[in-house]
C-alpha positions as CSV (number, residue, x, y, z in Angstrom):
1,X,-6.7,10.6,-24.4
2,X,-7.8,11.9,-21.0
3,X,-6.9,15.5,-20.8
4,X,-8.2,16.1,-17.3
5,X,-4.6,15.9,-15.7
6,X,-3.4,18.5,-18.2
7,X,-6.1,21.0,-17.5
8,X,-5.8,20.5,-13.7
9,X,-2.1,21.3,-14.0
10,X,-2.8,24.4,-16.1
11,X,-5.4,25.6,-13.5
12,X,-2.9,25.2,-10.8
13,X,-0.2,27.1,-12.7
14,X,2.0,24.0,-12.7
15,X,4.1,22.4,-15.4
16,X,2.0,20.3,-17.8
17,X,2.7,16.6,-17.5
18,X,5.2,15.4,-20.1
19,X,2.7,13.1,-21.8
20,X,0.7,16.2,-22.9
21,X,3.6,18.4,-24.1
22,X,3.2,17.9,-27.8
23,X,-0.5,18.7,-27.5
24,X,0.0,22.3,-26.3
25,X,3.5,23.3,-27.5
26,X,2.6,26.0,-30.1
27,X,4.4,29.0,-31.4
28,X,7.8,27.6,-30.4
29,X,9.0,25.9,-33.6
30,X,12.4,27.5,-33.5
31,X,13.2,26.2,-30.0
32,X,11.7,22.8,-30.7
33,X,14.0,22.4,-33.7
34,X,17.0,23.3,-31.6
35,X,16.1,20.7,-29.0
36,X,15.5,18.1,-31.6
37,X,18.9,18.8,-33.1
38,X,20.5,18.7,-29.7
39,X,19.0,15.2,-28.9
40,X,20.2,13.9,-32.3
41,X,23.7,15.3,-31.6
42,X,23.7,13.5,-28.2
43,X,22.7,10.3,-29.8
44,X,25.9,10.4,-31.9
45,X,27.8,9.8,-28.7
46,X,28.7,13.4,-27.9
47,X,27.7,15.7,-25.1
48,X,26.7,19.4,-24.7
49,X,25.1,22.1,-22.5
50,X,22.1,24.0,-23.7
51,X,20.8,27.1,-21.8
52,X,17.3,28.6,-22.1
53,X,17.0,32.1,-20.7
54,X,13.7,33.9,-20.2
55,X,11.4,35.5,-17.7
56,X,8.9,33.5,-15.7
57,X,6.0,32.1,-17.6
58,X,7.6,32.2,-21.1
59,X,7.7,28.4,-21.4
60,X,11.2,27.3,-20.4
61,X,9.9,24.4,-18.3
62,X,7.5,23.4,-21.2
63,X,10.5,23.2,-23.6
64,X,12.4,21.2,-21.0
65,X,9.5,18.8,-20.9
66,X,9.6,18.6,-24.6
67,X,13.3,17.5,-24.4
68,X,12.2,15.0,-21.8
69,X,9.4,13.8,-24.1
70,X,11.9,13.2,-27.0
71,X,14.4,11.6,-24.7
72,X,11.8,9.2,-23.4
73,X,10.8,8.2,-26.9
74,X,14.5,7.4,-27.6
75,X,14.8,5.3,-24.3
76,X,17.2,7.8,-22.7
77,X,17.6,8.3,-19.0
78,X,16.3,11.6,-17.6
79,X,17.3,13.3,-14.4
80,X,15.3,16.5,-13.5
81,X,16.8,18.8,-10.9
82,X,15.2,21.9,-9.4
83,X,15.6,24.4,-6.5
84,X,15.5,21.7,-3.8
85,X,18.7,20.2,-5.2
86,X,20.8,23.3,-5.3
87,X,21.6,23.9,-1.7
88,X,24.7,21.6,-2.0
89,X,25.3,21.9,-5.8
90,X,28.7,23.5,-5.1
91,X,29.9,20.1,-3.7
92,X,31.1,17.8,-6.4
93,X,29.7,14.6,-4.8
94,X,26.3,16.2,-4.2
95,X,25.9,17.2,-7.9
96,X,26.3,13.6,-8.9
97,X,24.1,12.3,-6.1
98,X,21.4,14.8,-7.3
99,X,21.7,13.4,-10.8
100,X,21.4,9.8,-9.5
101,X,18.6,10.6,-7.0
102,X,16.3,12.2,-9.7
103,X,16.8,9.6,-12.4
104,X,13.9,8.2,-14.4
105,X,13.5,5.9,-17.4
106,X,10.4,5.3,-19.4
107,X,8.6,2.0,-18.5
108,X,10.1,1.9,-15.0
109,X,8.2,3.1,-12.0
110,X,10.4,5.1,-9.6
111,X,14.2,5.4,-9.8
112,X,15.6,2.9,-12.3
113,X,19.0,2.9,-10.7
114,X,18.5,-0.4,-8.8
115,X,17.2,-2.2,-11.8
116,X,19.9,-0.7,-14.0
117,X,22.7,-1.8,-11.7
118,X,21.1,-5.1,-10.9
119,X,20.7,-6.1,-14.6
120,X,24.3,-5.1,-15.3
121,X,25.7,-7.0,-12.3
122,X,23.8,-10.2,-13.3
123,X,25.2,-10.0,-16.8
124,X,28.7,-9.6,-15.5
125,X,28.3,-12.6,-13.2
126,X,27.0,-14.7,-16.0
127,X,30.0,-13.7,-18.2
128,X,32.5,-14.5,-15.4
129,X,30.9,-17.8,-14.7
130,X,31.1,-18.8,-18.4
131,X,34.8,-18.1,-18.2
132,X,35.3,-19.8,-14.9
133,X,36.3,-16.6,-13.2
134,X,35.2,-16.3,-9.5
135,X,32.5,-13.6,-9.2
136,X,32.6,-13.7,-5.4
137,X,36.1,-12.4,-5.0
138,X,36.6,-8.6,-5.1
139,X,40.1,-8.7,-6.7
140,X,39.1,-11.0,-9.5
141,X,36.0,-8.9,-10.3
142,X,38.1,-5.7,-10.3
143,X,40.6,-7.2,-12.6
144,X,37.9,-8.5,-14.9
145,X,36.2,-5.2,-15.2
146,X,39.4,-3.2,-15.7
147,X,40.3,-5.5,-18.7
148,X,36.7,-5.7,-20.0
149,X,35.7,-2.1,-19.9
150,X,39.0,-0.3,-19.2
151,X,37.9,1.0,-15.8
152,X,40.6,2.3,-13.6
153,X,41.1,-0.6,-11.1
154,X,41.8,1.9,-8.3
155,X,39.0,4.3,-9.1
156,X,35.8,4.8,-7.2
157,X,33.6,3.4,-10.0
158,X,35.7,0.2,-10.4
159,X,35.7,-0.4,-6.6
160,X,31.9,0.4,-6.4
161,X,31.0,-1.9,-9.3
162,X,33.3,-4.8,-8.1
163,X,31.7,-4.6,-4.7
164,X,28.2,-4.5,-6.2
165,X,28.9,-7.6,-8.4
166,X,30.4,-9.6,-5.5
167,X,27.4,-8.7,-3.2
168,X,25.0,-9.8,-5.9
169,X,26.9,-13.0,-6.6
170,X,26.8,-13.8,-2.9
171,X,23.1,-13.1,-2.7
172,X,23.7,-10.2,-0.3
173,X,21.6,-7.0,-0.2
174,X,22.8,-4.1,-2.4
175,X,20.6,-1.5,-0.8
176,X,23.5,0.2,0.8
177,X,25.1,0.9,-2.5
178,X,22.0,2.5,-3.9
179,X,21.5,4.5,-0.7
180,X,25.1,5.9,-1.0
181,X,24.5,7.0,-4.6
182,X,21.3,8.9,-3.8
183,X,22.7,10.7,-0.8
184,X,21.6,8.7,2.2
185,X,24.0,8.7,5.2
186,X,26.2,5.7,5.0
187,X,29.1,4.9,7.3
188,X,32.3,4.9,5.2
189,X,33.7,2.1,7.4
190,X,30.9,-0.1,6.1
191,X,31.7,0.8,2.5
192,X,35.4,0.0,3.1
193,X,34.5,-3.4,4.4
194,X,32.9,-4.0,0.9
195,X,36.2,-3.0,-0.8
196,X,35.4,0.7,-1.6
197,X,38.1,3.1,-0.5
198,X,37.5,6.0,-2.9
199,X,34.4,8.1,-2.6
200,X,32.4,10.5,-4.8
201,X,33.8,13.7,-3.4
202,X,37.2,12.5,-4.6
203,X,36.3,10.8,-7.8
204,X,32.9,12.1,-8.9
205,X,33.6,13.1,-12.4
206,X,35.3,9.9,-13.2
207,X,32.4,8.0,-11.7
208,X,29.9,9.9,-13.9
209,X,32.1,9.3,-17.0
210,X,32.2,5.6,-16.3
211,X,28.4,5.6,-15.6
212,X,27.7,7.0,-19.0
213,X,30.0,4.3,-20.4
214,X,28.0,1.7,-18.5
215,X,24.8,3.1,-20.0
216,X,26.2,2.4,-23.5
217,X,27.0,-1.2,-22.4
218,X,23.3,-1.7,-21.4
219,X,22.2,-0.1,-24.6
220,X,20.7,3.0,-23.0
221,X,21.4,5.6,-25.7
222,X,22.0,8.6,-23.4
223,X,21.1,10.8,-20.5
224,X,19.3,14.2,-20.3
225,X,20.0,16.2,-17.1
226,X,17.4,19.1,-16.8
227,X,18.4,21.8,-14.3
228,X,15.4,24.1,-13.8
229,X,15.0,27.2,-11.6
230,X,18.8,27.9,-11.6
231,X,18.1,31.5,-10.7
232,X,17.6,30.3,-7.1
233,X,21.4,30.1,-6.9
234,X,21.4,33.9,-6.6
235,X,19.9,33.6,-3.1
236,X,22.9,31.6,-1.8
237,X,25.7,33.0,0.3
238,X,28.4,34.5,-1.8
239,X,31.1,31.8,-1.2
240,X,28.5,29.1,-1.9
241,X,27.2,30.9,-5.0
242,X,30.7,31.3,-6.4
243,X,31.6,27.7,-5.9
244,X,28.3,26.7,-7.5
245,X,29.1,28.9,-10.5
246,X,32.5,27.2,-10.7
247,X,30.7,23.8,-10.7
248,X,28.7,24.9,-13.7
249,X,31.8,26.2,-15.4
250,X,33.4,22.8,-14.9
251,X,30.4,21.1,-16.5
252,X,30.8,23.2,-19.6
253,X,34.5,22.6,-19.7
254,X,34.2,18.8,-19.3
255,X,31.5,18.4,-21.9
256,X,33.2,20.7,-24.4
257,X,36.3,18.6,-24.0
258,X,34.4,15.4,-24.7
259,X,34.9,14.0,-21.2
260,X,31.4,12.6,-21.0
261,X,29.5,10.7,-23.7
262,X,25.8,10.9,-24.6
263,X,25.0,13.4,-22.0
264,X,22.8,16.5,-22.5
265,X,22.6,19.2,-19.8
266,X,19.7,21.6,-20.2
267,X,19.9,24.7,-18.0
268,X,16.9,26.9,-17.4
269,X,17.1,30.4,-15.8
270,X,16.0,34.0,-16.0
271,X,17.7,36.8,-17.8
272,X,18.5,38.4,-14.4
273,X,20.2,35.2,-13.3
274,X,22.5,35.6,-16.3
275,X,23.1,39.3,-16.4
276,X,23.1,40.4,-12.8
277,X,26.6,41.7,-12.0
278,X,26.3,41.3,-8.2
279,X,24.7,37.9,-7.7
280,X,24.2,36.5,-11.2
281,X,26.5,34.7,-13.6
282,X,27.8,38.1,-14.8
283,X,29.5,38.4,-11.4
284,X,31.6,35.2,-12.2
285,X,33.4,35.9,-15.4
286,X,34.9,32.4,-15.9
287,X,31.4,31.1,-16.3
288,X,29.8,34.2,-18.0
289,X,32.4,34.3,-20.7
290,X,32.1,30.6,-21.5
291,X,28.3,30.7,-21.7
292,X,28.5,33.7,-24.1
293,X,31.3,32.5,-26.3
294,X,31.5,28.7,-26.3
295,X,29.3,26.8,-28.7
296,X,29.6,23.4,-26.9
297,X,29.6,21.5,-30.2
298,X,30.9,21.9,-33.8
299,X,27.7,23.7,-35.0
300,X,29.0,27.2,-34.4
301,X,25.8,28.0,-32.5
302,X,25.7,29.6,-29.0
303,X,24.9,27.6,-25.9
304,X,22.2,30.2,-25.1
305,X,18.7,30.5,-26.5
306,X,16.8,33.5,-25.2
307,X,13.1,33.0,-25.1
308,X,10.8,35.8,-26.3
309,X,7.1,36.2,-25.5
310,X,4.6,34.6,-27.9
311,X,3.7,36.7,-30.8
312,X,0.0,37.3,-31.7
313,X,-0.1,34.3,-34.1
314,X,1.4,32.1,-31.4
315,X,-1.1,33.3,-28.8
316,X,-4.0,32.5,-31.3
317,X,-2.6,29.1,-32.0
318,X,-2.3,28.2,-28.3
319,X,-5.8,29.5,-27.4
320,X,-7.3,27.6,-30.4
321,X,-5.5,24.4,-29.4
322,X,-6.6,24.6,-25.8
323,X,-10.2,25.3,-26.9
324,X,-10.2,22.2,-29.1
325,X,-8.8,20.0,-26.4
326,X,-11.2,21.5,-23.8
327,X,-14.1,20.7,-26.1
328,X,-12.9,17.1,-26.4
329,X,-12.4,16.8,-22.6
330,X,-15.5,18.5,-21.3
331,X,-17.9,18.1,-24.3
332,X,-18.3,21.9,-24.3
333,X,-18.6,23.8,-27.5
334,X,-19.0,27.6,-27.2
335,X,-18.8,28.1,-30.9
336,X,-16.6,30.3,-33.0
337,X,-17.8,33.4,-31.1
338,X,-16.2,32.2,-27.9
339,X,-12.8,31.7,-29.5
340,X,-12.9,35.1,-31.1
341,X,-13.9,36.7,-27.8
342,X,-11.1,34.9,-26.0
343,X,-8.4,35.9,-28.4
344,X,-9.7,39.5,-28.4
345,X,-9.7,39.5,-24.6
346,X,-6.2,38.0,-24.4
347,X,-4.8,40.5,-26.9
348,X,-6.2,43.4,-24.9
349,X,-4.9,41.9,-21.7
350,X,-1.3,41.6,-22.9
351,X,-0.9,44.8,-25.1
352,X,1.3,47.3,-23.4
353,X,1.1,51.1,-23.7
354,X,3.6,51.0,-26.5
355,X,1.1,48.8,-28.5
356,X,3.3,45.7,-28.4
357,X,1.9,42.4,-27.2
358,X,3.9,40.5,-24.5
359,X,2.0,37.4,-23.4
360,X,3.2,34.9,-20.8
361,X,2.7,31.4,-22.2
362,X,1.8,30.0,-18.8
363,X,-0.6,32.8,-18.0
364,X,-2.3,32.6,-21.4
365,X,-2.9,28.9,-20.9
366,X,-4.2,29.5,-17.4
367,X,-6.5,32.4,-18.4
368,X,-7.8,30.4,-21.3
369,X,-8.8,27.5,-19.2
370,X,-10.3,29.7,-16.5
371,X,-12.3,31.6,-19.2
372,X,-13.6,28.4,-20.7
373,X,-14.5,27.1,-17.2
374,X,-16.6,30.2,-16.6
375,X,-18.3,29.9,-20.0
376,X,-19.1,26.2,-19.4
377,X,-20.5,26.9,-16.0
378,X,-22.5,30.0,-17.1
379,X,-20.5,32.5,-15.0
380,X,-19.4,35.9,-16.2
381,X,-15.6,35.7,-16.5
382,X,-15.0,39.2,-15.1
383,X,-12.5,38.0,-12.5
384,X,-10.3,36.1,-15.0
385,X,-8.6,39.1,-16.5
386,X,-6.6,41.7,-14.5
387,X,-7.6,44.5,-16.9
388,X,-11.2,45.2,-17.5
389,X,-12.1,43.6,-20.8
390,X,-14.6,45.4,-23.0
391,X,-15.2,42.4,-25.1
392,X,-16.5,40.4,-22.1
393,X,-18.7,43.2,-21.0
394,X,-20.2,43.5,-24.5
395,X,-21.0,39.8,-24.5
396,X,-22.8,39.9,-21.1
């Protein structure tokens, strides 16, 4: 396996590509087990929210990538949202557009939505033709779908799907439908000409519920929605922030009530985002109380998992694993002395005045790679560590 992309990401301080997650995820067994149990729970047909809280660098994104890795192995859809998607998160239709816009599926390059909807439409057309039902007439398609899949014939999803099937049957372009779902500006008059009179801002939740039902029809086992950097919501205007918190509250309520099937929301944020009483979730009690007290499933466990810094054993494991992979990637073997020196240096770097060690997972990985780069290139790694490190001075 080529580890160059992984090491380049670590050097840049970026999230490690999902293909390498299992290689470097060490010292986080407890959290891995929780994610594995969550995915298994989702695959039974149910839905839930999971929240990871922790300061920057503790590995929240890495754990989210682990969830993505597991989901990809199971053939699940993945939608990854981040700060760029949160400006309009308070609007119901924009939440669903963000989910659709950021969709991915293993084995498909780019957004799978067109392929997903296209394959479904073709299968519906074939079914209708076999039963001598006209697939080019909007009313007959709506009636067929409402009987076949129990879609509300007057709902947005039913109207959207019927229009999509009719356009496909006629050989017309369906680009406009895709553009609407991912948030491009589409004239509503054009949509109405296609038979769509309800829109996401009015019927978004029912659309998403029907979409997850459609996934099941196409044998896609579920969907993971990863919402990273949620602390950025704290920077929004107060009214927008409160409407956004209410949107998150509604997600918890809907999933707890079983409104969606096979859907896993994974939220990542800092402790400050949760506990701040002026701009954080603690300022919005309807959401704060739910996150603290609702389990979201029948396991009796809290929604929230608080990440702690790596302990010394975890630090050693991570450093050792990176050294092994670095050796394989760059054909560099500094010997056991280098590993002992690195661990000793990292321990000194992250030990506080109280004698407790509090390493940042991301920083440990970055410092380890920079340290190994220096050793491989014959440079003294004095600039790698913020604190002067006696062990390095002794070596040189």
